[in-house]
PyMOL CGO cylinders between C-alpha atoms (Angstrom):
from pymol import cmd
from pymol.cgo import CYLINDER

trace = [
    CYLINDER, -18.96, -21.32, 2.09, -17.02, -24.02, 4.21, 0.3, 1, 1, 1, 1, 1, 1,
    CYLINDER, -17.02, -24.02, 4.21, -13.54, -23.63, 6.06, 0.3, 1, 1, 1, 1, 1, 1,
    CYLINDER, -13.54, -23.63, 6.06, -12.72, -26.26, 3.54, 0.3, 1, 1, 1, 1, 1, 1,
    CYLINDER, -12.72, -26.26, 3.54, -13.64, -24.80, 0.57, 0.3, 1, 1, 1, 1, 1, 1,
    CYLINDER, -13.64, -24.80, 0.57, -12.14, -21.47, 1.20, 0.3, 1, 1, 1, 1, 1, 1,
    CYLINDER, -12.14, -21.47, 1.20, -8.90, -23.42, 2.25, 0.3, 1, 1, 1, 1, 1, 1,
    CYLINDER, -8.90, -23.42, 2.25, -8.63, -24.44, -1.21, 0.3, 1, 1, 1, 1, 1, 1,
    CYLINDER, -8.63, -24.44, -1.21, -10.06, -21.34, -3.06, 0.3, 1, 1, 1, 1, 1, 1,
    CYLINDER, -10.06, -21.34, -3.06, -7.63, -18.66, -1.23, 0.3, 1, 1, 1, 1, 1, 1,
    CYLINDER, -7.63, -18.66, -1.23, -4.46, -21.18, -1.80, 0.3, 1, 1, 1, 1, 1, 1,
    CYLINDER, -4.46, -21.18, -1.80, -5.23, -21.44, -5.74, 0.3, 1, 1, 1, 1, 1, 1,
    CYLINDER, -5.23, -21.44, -5.74, -5.60, -17.76, -5.57, 0.3, 1, 1, 1, 1, 1, 1,
    CYLINDER, -5.60, -17.76, -5.57, -2.52, -17.39, -3.75, 0.3, 1, 1, 1, 1, 1, 1,
    CYLINDER, -2.52, -17.39, -3.75, -0.65, -19.52, -5.91, 0.3, 1, 1, 1, 1, 1, 1,
    CYLINDER, -0.65, -19.52, -5.91, -1.76, -17.46, -9.04, 0.3, 1, 1, 1, 1, 1, 1,
    CYLINDER, -1.76, -17.46, -9.04, 0.12, -14.12, -7.54, 0.3, 1, 1, 1, 1, 1, 1,
    CYLINDER, 0.12, -14.12, -7.54, 3.49, -13.59, -8.99, 0.3, 1, 1, 1, 1, 1, 1,
    CYLINDER, 3.49, -13.59, -8.99, 6.69, -12.49, -7.21, 0.3, 1, 1, 1, 1, 1, 1,
    CYLINDER, 6.69, -12.49, -7.21, 6.29, -8.92, -8.10, 0.3, 1, 1, 1, 1, 1, 1,
    CYLINDER, 6.29, -8.92, -8.10, 2.51, -8.69, -7.75, 0.3, 1, 1, 1, 1, 1, 1,
    CYLINDER, 2.51, -8.69, -7.75, 3.21, -10.01, -4.27, 0.3, 1, 1, 1, 1, 1, 1,
    CYLINDER, 3.21, -10.01, -4.27, 5.68, -7.43, -3.32, 0.3, 1, 1, 1, 1, 1, 1,
    CYLINDER, 5.68, -7.43, -3.32, 3.68, -4.71, -4.74, 0.3, 1, 1, 1, 1, 1, 1,
    CYLINDER, 3.68, -4.71, -4.74, 0.88, -5.80, -2.75, 0.3, 1, 1, 1, 1, 1, 1,
    CYLINDER, 0.88, -5.80, -2.75, 2.63, -6.38, 0.64, 0.3, 1, 1, 1, 1, 1, 1,
    CYLINDER, 2.63, -6.38, 0.64, 3.77, -2.63, 0.10, 0.3, 1, 1, 1, 1, 1, 1,
    CYLINDER, 3.77, -2.63, 0.10, -0.13, -1.74, -0.10, 0.3, 1, 1, 1, 1, 1, 1,
    CYLINDER, -0.13, -1.74, -0.10, -0.80, -3.60, 3.14, 0.3, 1, 1, 1, 1, 1, 1,
    CYLINDER, -0.80, -3.60, 3.14, 2.10, -1.63, 4.59, 0.3, 1, 1, 1, 1, 1, 1,
    CYLINDER, 2.10, -1.63, 4.59, 0.60, 1.72, 3.30, 0.3, 1, 1, 1, 1, 1, 1,
    CYLINDER, 0.60, 1.72, 3.30, -2.68, 0.49, 5.17, 0.3, 1, 1, 1, 1, 1, 1,
    CYLINDER, -2.68, 0.49, 5.17, -1.08, -0.40, 8.23, 0.3, 1, 1, 1, 1, 1, 1,
    CYLINDER, -1.08, -0.40, 8.23, 0.77, 3.16, 8.24, 0.3, 1, 1, 1, 1, 1, 1,
    CYLINDER, 0.77, 3.16, 8.24, -2.93, 4.54, 8.66, 0.3, 1, 1, 1, 1, 1, 1,
    CYLINDER, -2.93, 4.54, 8.66, -3.88, 2.61, 11.73, 0.3, 1, 1, 1, 1, 1, 1,
    CYLINDER, -3.88, 2.61, 11.73, -4.06, 4.82, 14.74, 0.3, 1, 1, 1, 1, 1, 1,
    CYLINDER, -4.06, 4.82, 14.74, -2.42, 2.23, 17.00, 0.3, 1, 1, 1, 1, 1, 1,
    CYLINDER, -2.42, 2.23, 17.00, -1.96, 2.46, 20.70, 0.3, 1, 1, 1, 1, 1, 1,
    CYLINDER, -1.96, 2.46, 20.70, 1.37, 1.87, 22.15, 0.3, 1, 1, 1, 1, 1, 1,
    CYLINDER, 1.37, 1.87, 22.15, 2.63, -1.75, 21.78, 0.3, 1, 1, 1, 1, 1, 1,
    CYLINDER, 2.63, -1.75, 21.78, 4.96, -3.01, 24.15, 0.3, 1, 1, 1, 1, 1, 1,
    CYLINDER, 4.96, -3.01, 24.15, 4.82, -6.70, 23.25, 0.3, 1, 1, 1, 1, 1, 1,
    CYLINDER, 4.82, -6.70, 23.25, 4.03, -7.70, 19.41, 0.3, 1, 1, 1, 1, 1, 1,
    CYLINDER, 4.03, -7.70, 19.41, 3.55, -11.41, 18.94, 0.3, 1, 1, 1, 1, 1, 1,
    CYLINDER, 3.55, -11.41, 18.94, 4.33, -12.10, 15.03, 0.3, 1, 1, 1, 1, 1, 1,
    CYLINDER, 4.33, -12.10, 15.03, 5.65, -14.86, 12.62, 0.3, 1, 1, 1, 1, 1, 1,
    CYLINDER, 5.65, -14.86, 12.62, 7.61, -15.68, 10.07, 0.3, 1, 1, 1, 1, 1, 1,
    CYLINDER, 7.61, -15.68, 10.07, 5.79, -15.79, 6.91, 0.3, 1, 1, 1, 1, 1, 1,
    CYLINDER, 5.79, -15.79, 6.91, 5.62, -19.35, 4.94, 0.3, 1, 1, 1, 1, 1, 1,
    CYLINDER, 5.62, -19.35, 4.94, 7.40, -18.35, 1.41, 0.3, 1, 1, 1, 1, 1, 1,
    CYLINDER, 7.40, -18.35, 1.41, 5.59, -21.92, 0.24, 0.3, 1, 1, 1, 1, 1, 1,
    CYLINDER, 5.59, -21.92, 0.24, 2.51, -20.84, 0.85, 0.3, 1, 1, 1, 1, 1, 1,
    CYLINDER, 2.51, -20.84, 0.85, 3.04, -17.36, -0.70, 0.3, 1, 1, 1, 1, 1, 1,
    CYLINDER, 3.04, -17.36, -0.70, 2.01, -15.46, 2.90, 0.3, 1, 1, 1, 1, 1, 1,
    CYLINDER, 2.01, -15.46, 2.90, 1.88, -11.72, 3.38, 0.3, 1, 1, 1, 1, 1, 1,
    CYLINDER, 1.88, -11.72, 3.38, 5.08, -10.23, 4.63, 0.3, 1, 1, 1, 1, 1, 1,
    CYLINDER, 5.08, -10.23, 4.63, 4.86, -10.16, 7.70, 0.3, 1, 1, 1, 1, 1, 1,
    CYLINDER, 4.86, -10.16, 7.70, 8.48, -8.55, 8.31, 0.3, 1, 1, 1, 1, 1, 1,
    CYLINDER, 8.48, -8.55, 8.31, 7.44, -5.51, 6.92, 0.3, 1, 1, 1, 1, 1, 1,
    CYLINDER, 7.44, -5.51, 6.92, 4.67, -5.07, 9.64, 0.3, 1, 1, 1, 1, 1, 1,
    CYLINDER, 4.67, -5.07, 9.64, 6.72, -6.13, 12.14, 0.3, 1, 1, 1, 1, 1, 1,
    CYLINDER, 6.72, -6.13, 12.14, 9.80, -3.83, 11.51, 0.3, 1, 1, 1, 1, 1, 1,
    CYLINDER, 9.80, -3.83, 11.51, 6.67, -1.09, 11.22, 0.3, 1, 1, 1, 1, 1, 1,
    CYLINDER, 6.67, -1.09, 11.22, 5.44, -1.67, 14.47, 0.3, 1, 1, 1, 1, 1, 1,
    CYLINDER, 5.44, -1.67, 14.47, 9.30, -1.68, 15.93, 0.3, 1, 1, 1, 1, 1, 1,
    CYLINDER, 9.30, -1.68, 15.93, 10.14, 1.24, 14.33, 0.3, 1, 1, 1, 1, 1, 1,
    CYLINDER, 10.14, 1.24, 14.33, 6.66, 3.04, 15.76, 0.3, 1, 1, 1, 1, 1, 1,
    CYLINDER, 6.66, 3.04, 15.76, 7.71, 1.65, 19.71, 0.3, 1, 1, 1, 1, 1, 1,
    CYLINDER, 7.71, 1.65, 19.71, 11.61, 1.34, 19.64, 0.3, 1, 1, 1, 1, 1, 1,
    CYLINDER, 11.61, 1.34, 19.64, 11.36, -0.72, 23.33, 0.3, 1, 1, 1, 1, 1, 1,
    CYLINDER, 11.36, -0.72, 23.33, 9.12, -3.48, 21.26, 0.3, 1, 1, 1, 1, 1, 1,
    CYLINDER, 9.12, -3.48, 21.26, 9.47, -6.68, 22.59, 0.3, 1, 1, 1, 1, 1, 1,
    CYLINDER, 9.47, -6.68, 22.59, 8.90, -8.91, 19.79, 0.3, 1, 1, 1, 1, 1, 1,
    CYLINDER, 8.90, -8.91, 19.79, 7.95, -12.99, 20.24, 0.3, 1, 1, 1, 1, 1, 1,
    CYLINDER, 7.95, -12.99, 20.24, 7.04, -15.49, 17.59, 0.3, 1, 1, 1, 1, 1, 1,
    CYLINDER, 7.04, -15.49, 17.59, 5.46, -19.19, 17.96, 0.3, 1, 1, 1, 1, 1, 1,
    CYLINDER, 5.46, -19.19, 17.96, 6.86, -22.12, 18.79, 0.3, 1, 1, 1, 1, 1, 1,
    CYLINDER, 6.86, -22.12, 18.79, 4.41, -25.02, 18.23, 0.3, 1, 1, 1, 1, 1, 1,
    CYLINDER, 4.41, -25.02, 18.23, 4.20, -28.30, 19.80, 0.3, 1, 1, 1, 1, 1, 1,
    CYLINDER, 4.20, -28.30, 19.80, 2.71, -30.69, 17.05, 0.3, 1, 1, 1, 1, 1, 1,
    CYLINDER, 2.71, -30.69, 17.05, 1.66, -33.38, 19.71, 0.3, 1, 1, 1, 1, 1, 1,
    CYLINDER, 1.66, -33.38, 19.71, -0.49, -31.20, 21.68, 0.3, 1, 1, 1, 1, 1, 1,
    CYLINDER, -0.49, -31.20, 21.68, -1.23, -28.56, 18.51, 0.3, 1, 1, 1, 1, 1, 1,
    CYLINDER, -1.23, -28.56, 18.51, -0.37, -26.01, 20.95, 0.3, 1, 1, 1, 1, 1, 1,
    CYLINDER, -0.37, -26.01, 20.95, 2.35, -23.22, 21.07, 0.3, 1, 1, 1, 1, 1, 1,
    CYLINDER, 2.35, -23.22, 21.07, 3.85, -20.70, 23.31, 0.3, 1, 1, 1, 1, 1, 1,
    CYLINDER, 3.85, -20.70, 23.31, 5.39, -17.26, 22.10, 0.3, 1, 1, 1, 1, 1, 1,
    CYLINDER, 5.39, -17.26, 22.10, 9.11, -16.62, 22.28, 0.3, 1, 1, 1, 1, 1, 1,
    CYLINDER, 9.11, -16.62, 22.28, 10.80, -13.53, 23.04, 0.3, 1, 1, 1, 1, 1, 1,
    CYLINDER, 10.80, -13.53, 23.04, 13.42, -12.98, 20.07, 0.3, 1, 1, 1, 1, 1, 1,
    CYLINDER, 13.42, -12.98, 20.07, 16.41, -10.42, 19.31, 0.3, 1, 1, 1, 1, 1, 1,
    CYLINDER, 16.41, -10.42, 19.31, 18.58, -10.11, 16.23, 0.3, 1, 1, 1, 1, 1, 1,
    CYLINDER, 18.58, -10.11, 16.23, 20.92, -12.81, 17.58, 0.3, 1, 1, 1, 1, 1, 1,
    CYLINDER, 20.92, -12.81, 17.58, 17.99, -15.29, 17.99, 0.3, 1, 1, 1, 1, 1, 1,
    CYLINDER, 17.99, -15.29, 17.99, 18.33, -18.58, 15.50, 0.3, 1, 1, 1, 1, 1, 1,
    CYLINDER, 18.33, -18.58, 15.50, 15.17, -20.04, 13.93, 0.3, 1, 1, 1, 1, 1, 1,
    CYLINDER, 15.17, -20.04, 13.93, 15.05, -23.73, 12.39, 0.3, 1, 1, 1, 1, 1, 1,
    CYLINDER, 15.05, -23.73, 12.39, 12.26, -24.51, 10.17, 0.3, 1, 1, 1, 1, 1, 1,
    CYLINDER, 12.26, -24.51, 10.17, 10.12, -26.97, 11.20, 0.3, 1, 1, 1, 1, 1, 1,
    CYLINDER, 10.12, -26.97, 11.20, 8.35, -30.34, 9.18, 0.3, 1, 1, 1, 1, 1, 1,
    CYLINDER, 8.35, -30.34, 9.18, 5.72, -28.18, 8.30, 0.3, 1, 1, 1, 1, 1, 1,
    CYLINDER, 5.72, -28.18, 8.30, 8.18, -25.43, 6.84, 0.3, 1, 1, 1, 1, 1, 1,
    CYLINDER, 8.18, -25.43, 6.84, 7.62, -22.80, 9.59, 0.3, 1, 1, 1, 1, 1, 1,
    CYLINDER, 7.62, -22.80, 9.59, 10.59, -21.18, 10.79, 0.3, 1, 1, 1, 1, 1, 1,
    CYLINDER, 10.59, -21.18, 10.79, 10.45, -21.07, 14.69, 0.3, 1, 1, 1, 1, 1, 1,
    CYLINDER, 10.45, -21.07, 14.69, 13.19, -19.32, 17.54, 0.3, 1, 1, 1, 1, 1, 1,
    CYLINDER, 13.19, -19.32, 17.54, 15.50, -22.41, 18.53, 0.3, 1, 1, 1, 1, 1, 1,
    CYLINDER, 15.50, -22.41, 18.53, 15.36, -21.07, 22.06, 0.3, 1, 1, 1, 1, 1, 1,
    CYLINDER, 15.36, -21.07, 22.06, 14.14, -18.28, 24.13, 0.3, 1, 1, 1, 1, 1, 1,
    CYLINDER, 14.14, -18.28, 24.13, 12.23, -17.32, 27.01, 0.3, 1, 1, 1, 1, 1, 1,
    CYLINDER, 12.23, -17.32, 27.01, 8.23, -17.45, 26.87, 0.3, 1, 1, 1, 1, 1, 1,
    CYLINDER, 8.23, -17.45, 26.87, 5.87, -14.75, 27.03, 0.3, 1, 1, 1, 1, 1, 1,
    CYLINDER, 5.87, -14.75, 27.03, 2.55, -15.01, 28.91, 0.3, 1, 1, 1, 1, 1, 1,
    CYLINDER, 2.55, -15.01, 28.91, -0.35, -14.59, 26.37, 0.3, 1, 1, 1, 1, 1, 1,
    CYLINDER, -0.35, -14.59, 26.37, -2.19, -12.36, 28.74, 0.3, 1, 1, 1, 1, 1, 1,
    CYLINDER, -2.19, -12.36, 28.74, 1.30, -9.98, 28.87, 0.3, 1, 1, 1, 1, 1, 1,
    CYLINDER, 1.30, -9.98, 28.87, 0.70, -9.42, 24.80, 0.3, 1, 1, 1, 1, 1, 1,
    CYLINDER, 0.70, -9.42, 24.80, -0.55, -6.21, 23.54, 0.3, 1, 1, 1, 1, 1, 1,
    CYLINDER, -0.55, -6.21, 23.54, -0.61, -7.21, 19.61, 0.3, 1, 1, 1, 1, 1, 1,
    CYLINDER, -0.61, -7.21, 19.61, -1.09, -9.96, 17.81, 0.3, 1, 1, 1, 1, 1, 1,
    CYLINDER, -1.09, -9.96, 17.81, -0.63, -11.03, 13.84, 0.3, 1, 1, 1, 1, 1, 1,
    CYLINDER, -0.63, -11.03, 13.84, -2.92, -13.62, 12.82, 0.3, 1, 1, 1, 1, 1, 1,
    CYLINDER, -2.92, -13.62, 12.82, -1.95, -15.42, 9.77, 0.3, 1, 1, 1, 1, 1, 1,
    CYLINDER, -1.95, -15.42, 9.77, -5.15, -16.45, 7.70, 0.3, 1, 1, 1, 1, 1, 1,
    CYLINDER, -5.15, -16.45, 7.70, -6.05, -17.59, 4.28, 0.3, 1, 1, 1, 1, 1, 1,
    CYLINDER, -6.05, -17.59, 4.28, -9.85, -15.77, 3.77, 0.3, 1, 1, 1, 1, 1, 1,
    CYLINDER, -9.85, -15.77, 3.77, -11.76, -13.94, 6.63, 0.3, 1, 1, 1, 1, 1, 1,
    CYLINDER, -11.76, -13.94, 6.63, -15.22, -12.74, 6.51, 0.3, 1, 1, 1, 1, 1, 1,
    CYLINDER, -15.22, -12.74, 6.51, -17.14, -9.38, 7.36, 0.3, 1, 1, 1, 1, 1, 1,
    CYLINDER, -17.14, -9.38, 7.36, -17.39, -10.42, 11.25, 0.3, 1, 1, 1, 1, 1, 1,
    CYLINDER, -17.39, -10.42, 11.25, -13.26, -11.01, 11.77, 0.3, 1, 1, 1, 1, 1, 1,
    CYLINDER, -13.26, -11.01, 11.77, -13.76, -14.60, 12.10, 0.3, 1, 1, 1, 1, 1, 1,
    CYLINDER, -13.76, -14.60, 12.10, -10.68, -16.51, 9.83, 0.3, 1, 1, 1, 1, 1, 1,
    CYLINDER, -10.68, -16.51, 9.83, -10.05, -19.36, 8.26, 0.3, 1, 1, 1, 1, 1, 1,
    CYLINDER, -10.05, -19.36, 8.26, -6.45, -20.53, 9.13, 0.3, 1, 1, 1, 1, 1, 1,
    CYLINDER, -6.45, -20.53, 9.13, -4.70, -23.65, 7.88, 0.3, 1, 1, 1, 1, 1, 1,
    CYLINDER, -4.70, -23.65, 7.88, -6.87, -26.04, 10.21, 0.3, 1, 1, 1, 1, 1, 1,
    CYLINDER, -6.87, -26.04, 10.21, -4.76, -27.21, 12.97, 0.3, 1, 1, 1, 1, 1, 1,
    CYLINDER, -4.76, -27.21, 12.97, -6.45, -24.95, 15.83, 0.3, 1, 1, 1, 1, 1, 1,
    CYLINDER, -6.45, -24.95, 15.83, -2.91, -23.39, 17.23, 0.3, 1, 1, 1, 1, 1, 1,
    CYLINDER, -2.91, -23.39, 17.23, -4.20, -19.99, 17.04, 0.3, 1, 1, 1, 1, 1, 1,
    CYLINDER, -4.20, -19.99, 17.04, -7.82, -19.97, 18.22, 0.3, 1, 1, 1, 1, 1, 1,
    CYLINDER, -7.82, -19.97, 18.22, -6.59, -22.04, 21.29, 0.3, 1, 1, 1, 1, 1, 1,
    CYLINDER, -6.59, -22.04, 21.29, -4.00, -19.12, 21.75, 0.3, 1, 1, 1, 1, 1, 1,
    CYLINDER, -4.00, -19.12, 21.75, -6.02, -16.18, 21.07, 0.3, 1, 1, 1, 1, 1, 1,
    CYLINDER, -6.02, -16.18, 21.07, -8.20, -17.58, 23.75, 0.3, 1, 1, 1, 1, 1, 1,
    CYLINDER, -8.20, -17.58, 23.75, -5.38, -17.29, 26.35, 0.3, 1, 1, 1, 1, 1, 1,
    CYLINDER, -5.38, -17.29, 26.35, -5.01, -13.51, 25.60, 0.3, 1, 1, 1, 1, 1, 1,
    CYLINDER, -5.01, -13.51, 25.60, -6.29, -10.41, 27.21, 0.3, 1, 1, 1, 1, 1, 1,
    CYLINDER, -6.29, -10.41, 27.21, -9.42, -9.01, 25.43, 0.3, 1, 1, 1, 1, 1, 1,
    CYLINDER, -9.42, -9.01, 25.43, -7.45, -5.50, 24.66, 0.3, 1, 1, 1, 1, 1, 1,
    CYLINDER, -7.45, -5.50, 24.66, -4.78, -7.28, 22.89, 0.3, 1, 1, 1, 1, 1, 1,
    CYLINDER, -4.78, -7.28, 22.89, -5.18, -6.43, 19.30, 0.3, 1, 1, 1, 1, 1, 1,
    CYLINDER, -5.18, -6.43, 19.30, -5.58, -9.26, 16.97, 0.3, 1, 1, 1, 1, 1, 1,
    CYLINDER, -5.58, -9.26, 16.97, -4.42, -8.02, 13.24, 0.3, 1, 1, 1, 1, 1, 1,
    CYLINDER, -4.42, -8.02, 13.24, -4.88, -9.77, 10.01, 0.3, 1, 1, 1, 1, 1, 1,
    CYLINDER, -4.88, -9.77, 10.01, -3.45, -9.23, 6.80, 0.3, 1, 1, 1, 1, 1, 1,
    CYLINDER, -3.45, -9.23, 6.80, -5.40, -10.53, 3.40, 0.3, 1, 1, 1, 1, 1, 1,
    CYLINDER, -5.40, -10.53, 3.40, -4.62, -9.92, -0.32, 0.3, 1, 1, 1, 1, 1, 1,
    CYLINDER, -4.62, -9.92, -0.32, -7.96, -10.48, -0.58, 0.3, 1, 1, 1, 1, 1, 1,
    CYLINDER, -7.96, -10.48, -0.58, -11.17, -8.71, 0.29, 0.3, 1, 1, 1, 1, 1, 1,
    CYLINDER, -11.17, -8.71, 0.29, -13.50, -10.29, 3.02, 0.3, 1, 1, 1, 1, 1, 1,
    CYLINDER, -13.50, -10.29, 3.02, -15.88, -12.74, 2.08, 0.3, 1, 1, 1, 1, 1, 1,
    CYLINDER, -15.88, -12.74, 2.08, -19.82, -12.30, 3.43, 0.3, 1, 1, 1, 1, 1, 1,
    CYLINDER, -19.82, -12.30, 3.43, -19.44, -15.18, 5.94, 0.3, 1, 1, 1, 1, 1, 1,
    CYLINDER, -19.44, -15.18, 5.94, -17.84, -18.34, 6.90, 0.3, 1, 1, 1, 1, 1, 1,
    CYLINDER, -17.84, -18.34, 6.90, -20.71, -21.15, 7.08, 0.3, 1, 1, 1, 1, 1, 1,
    CYLINDER, -20.71, -21.15, 7.08, -18.99, -23.38, 9.38, 0.3, 1, 1, 1, 1, 1, 1,
    CYLINDER, -18.99, -23.38, 9.38, -17.66, -21.33, 12.57, 0.3, 1, 1, 1, 1, 1, 1,
    CYLINDER, -17.66, -21.33, 12.57, -16.85, -22.96, 15.55, 0.3, 1, 1, 1, 1, 1, 1,
    CYLINDER, -16.85, -22.96, 15.55, -17.85, -20.94, 19.11, 0.3, 1, 1, 1, 1, 1, 1,
    CYLINDER, -17.85, -20.94, 19.11, -14.10, -21.59, 19.79, 0.3, 1, 1, 1, 1, 1, 1,
    CYLINDER, -14.10, -21.59, 19.79, -13.49, -19.62, 16.71, 0.3, 1, 1, 1, 1, 1, 1,
    CYLINDER, -13.49, -19.62, 16.71, -11.70, -16.13, 18.22, 0.3, 1, 1, 1, 1, 1, 1,
    CYLINDER, -11.70, -16.13, 18.22, -12.53, -13.46, 15.28, 0.3, 1, 1, 1, 1, 1, 1,
    CYLINDER, -12.53, -13.46, 15.28, -9.80, -10.68, 14.59, 0.3, 1, 1, 1, 1, 1, 1,
    CYLINDER, -9.80, -10.68, 14.59, -10.16, -6.78, 15.87, 0.3, 1, 1, 1, 1, 1, 1,
    CYLINDER, -10.16, -6.78, 15.87, -9.01, -5.71, 12.68, 0.3, 1, 1, 1, 1, 1, 1,
    CYLINDER, -9.01, -5.71, 12.68, -8.10, -7.01, 9.01, 0.3, 1, 1, 1, 1, 1, 1,
    CYLINDER, -8.10, -7.01, 9.01, -5.76, -4.95, 6.79, 0.3, 1, 1, 1, 1, 1, 1,
    CYLINDER, -5.76, -4.95, 6.79, -6.14, -5.58, 3.28, 0.3, 1, 1, 1, 1, 1, 1,
    CYLINDER, -6.14, -5.58, 3.28, -4.31, -3.62, -0.26, 0.3, 1, 1, 1, 1, 1, 1,
    CYLINDER, -4.31, -3.62, -0.26, -7.51, -1.32, -0.18, 0.3, 1, 1, 1, 1, 1, 1,
    CYLINDER, -7.51, -1.32, -0.18, -9.09, -1.66, 3.09, 0.3, 1, 1, 1, 1, 1, 1,
    CYLINDER, -9.09, -1.66, 3.09, -8.83, -1.60, 7.23, 0.3, 1, 1, 1, 1, 1, 1,
    CYLINDER, -8.83, -1.60, 7.23, -11.69, -3.43, 8.42, 0.3, 1, 1, 1, 1, 1, 1,
    CYLINDER, -11.69, -3.43, 8.42, -12.23, -3.26, 12.10, 0.3, 1, 1, 1, 1, 1, 1,
    CYLINDER, -12.23, -3.26, 12.10, -14.18, -5.66, 13.81, 0.3, 1, 1, 1, 1, 1, 1,
]
cmd.load_cgo(trace, "trace")
């Protein structure tokens, strides 16, 4: 299936999930994450889940990784919609977030982190295939950003649904995930 077809299907599938179902699935995703033998993570690039898109609760996953790595530096994306690029901004408990025109919460200000310094990135997705390629929201922000990260950086996605066989219209610039966590499995690519 094409990315366009998959976006439509998986948005609809997410929209059928009730709040209690999503909460249960988020707990199962966290349990699966806890089974992964992650190396020491110094810098994590996470993101604020978009409630309107019924994204998995990345706050749970970020908190768990921070618990395992007490000195963890956490960064969140700040997007430039004219260039379709983003930067990683360091956040703390005091960081103020604003919702942009796409309903994405972003840090108001903060120091940027070089993508080469990031150890792990939580990557949003709508669907993923068995090769680790994902369908995002179609702007290319993450693929551009991921292409600037070092090879050892762990690129992780979370999905309420199991991987599909293959995305038919993958592009040369698409960057695959290293792992995807579903409520039932951990996929390593």
